[in-house]
C-alpha positions as CSV (number, residue, x, y, z in Angstrom):
1,M,0.1,0.0,-0.1
2,D,1.1,3.4,-0.9
3,L,0.2,5.4,2.3
4,D,0.9,8.8,0.8
5,K,-1.1,8.1,-2.2
6,N,-4.0,6.7,-0.3
7,K,-4.2,9.8,1.7
8,Q,-4.3,12.1,-1.2
9,N,-6.7,9.9,-3.0
10,A,-9.0,9.9,0.1
11,I,-8.8,13.8,0.3
12,N,-9.5,14.1,-3.5
13,F,-12.4,11.8,-3.4
14,Y,-14.1,13.5,-0.5
15,K,-13.4,17.0,-1.9
16,T,-14.6,16.1,-5.3
17,A,-17.8,14.7,-4.0
18,Y,-18.3,17.5,-1.4
19,E,-17.9,20.2,-4.0
20,G,-20.5,18.9,-6.3
21,N,-19.2,15.9,-8.5
22,P,-19.8,12.7,-6.5
23,K,-20.0,10.8,-9.9
24,K,-16.5,11.7,-10.8
25,A,-15.4,10.9,-7.2
26,I,-16.9,7.3,-7.6
27,T,-15.5,6.8,-11.0
28,Q,-11.8,8.0,-10.2
29,Y,-11.4,6.7,-6.4
30,V,-13.9,3.8,-5.8
31,G,-13.4,0.0,-6.8
32,S,-15.9,-2.3,-7.7
33,K,-17.6,-2.4,-4.4
34,Y,-18.4,0.3,-1.9
35,I,-19.8,-0.3,1.6
36,Q,-21.2,2.7,3.5
37,H,-21.7,2.8,7.2
38,N,-23.2,6.4,7.6
39,P,-26.8,5.8,8.5
40,D,-28.0,8.8,6.5
41,V,-26.4,7.5,3.3
42,A,-27.7,4.5,1.3
43,D,-25.1,1.6,0.7
44,G,-23.4,1.5,-2.4
45,T,-22.1,3.9,-5.0
46,Q,-25.4,5.1,-6.0
47,G,-26.3,6.0,-2.4
48,F,-23.3,8.0,-2.2
49,I,-24.1,9.8,-5.6
50,D,-27.6,10.5,-4.5
51,Y,-26.7,11.9,-1.1
52,F,-23.8,14.3,-2.3
53,E,-25.9,15.6,-5.1
54,R,-28.6,16.4,-2.9
55,M,-26.4,18.1,-0.3
56,H,-24.7,20.2,-3.2
57,K,-28.1,21.3,-4.6
58,E,-29.6,22.2,-1.1
59,Y,-26.3,23.7,0.3
60,P,-24.2,25.0,-2.6
61,D,-22.2,27.3,-0.5
62,K,-20.8,24.7,2.2
63,S,-17.1,24.4,2.4
64,I,-14.5,22.0,3.8
65,Q,-11.1,22.2,5.2
66,F,-8.8,18.9,5.6
67,V,-7.0,19.4,8.9
68,R,-5.2,16.2,9.0
69,S,-4.9,12.8,7.5
70,V,-3.5,9.5,8.9
71,A,-3.0,6.4,7.1
72,E,-2.0,2.9,8.3
73,G,-2.3,-0.2,6.3
74,N,-5.3,-0.2,4.0
75,M,-7.1,2.6,6.1
76,V,-7.0,6.4,5.8
77,A,-8.4,8.7,8.4
78,L,-9.4,12.3,7.6
79,H,-10.2,15.1,10.2
80,T,-12.1,17.9,8.4
81,H,-13.7,21.2,9.3
82,Q,-16.9,21.9,7.5
83,T,-18.8,25.2,7.4
84,W,-22.4,25.2,6.2
85,P,-25.0,28.1,5.7
86,D,-25.4,30.4,8.7
87,N,-21.8,29.7,9.9
88,D,-23.1,26.2,11.2
89,Q,-19.8,24.3,11.7
90,Y,-18.9,20.7,12.1
91,I,-15.9,18.7,12.7
92,T,-15.8,15.1,11.0
93,M,-13.7,12.1,11.3
94,D,-13.8,9.8,8.1
95,F,-12.4,6.6,7.9
96,F,-11.8,4.8,4.5
97,R,-10.8,1.5,3.7
98,F,-8.7,0.8,0.4
99,D,-8.8,-2.5,-1.6
100,A,-5.9,-4.2,-3.1
101,Q,-5.9,-1.9,-6.2
102,G,-5.7,1.2,-4.2
103,K,-9.4,2.1,-4.7
104,I,-11.8,3.1,-1.7
105,C,-14.1,0.3,-0.9
106,E,-15.6,1.2,2.6
107,H,-16.5,4.3,4.6
108,W,-17.3,5.2,8.3
109,D,-17.6,8.5,9.8
110,A,-18.4,10.6,13.0
111,I,-19.6,14.1,12.9
112,Q,-19.9,16.5,15.7
113,Q,-21.3,20.1,15.4
114,I,-18.9,22.8,16.9
115,P,-20.6,24.5,19.9
116,K,-21.1,28.1,20.2
117,Q,-19.4,27.8,23.7
118,S,-16.9,25.5,25.2
119,A,-15.8,24.5,28.6
120,N,-12.3,25.0,27.5
121,P,-10.3,27.1,25.2
122,N,-9.1,24.3,22.8
123,T,-10.3,23.9,19.2
124,M,-11.9,20.7,18.1
125,Y,-9.1,20.2,15.7
């Protein structure tokens, strides 16, 4: 496994879909099978495409920053900062599993809204 290449491919995959072209993301970065663990997104590539096309249509001005990426074995973890309309901000942790051909084949995530107030001065990233 080429860990640096997998990290860049995970970022490119997520960014391409997030910015409104999930079909291109699937074509370029996903293997023959795609398993989805996010309960708000249907399993498989079409579920992914449908979700990100809807999100782009409903929230075209959302943005994403990739704060860090970590790769180990066939897994890549991405830590992101997302800003949605009305300055609604989220931190996500996404995990991607790559197949033997270096294509994404499985995804898990955890999403947390950034609160308006915090009990400490530390950022969430």
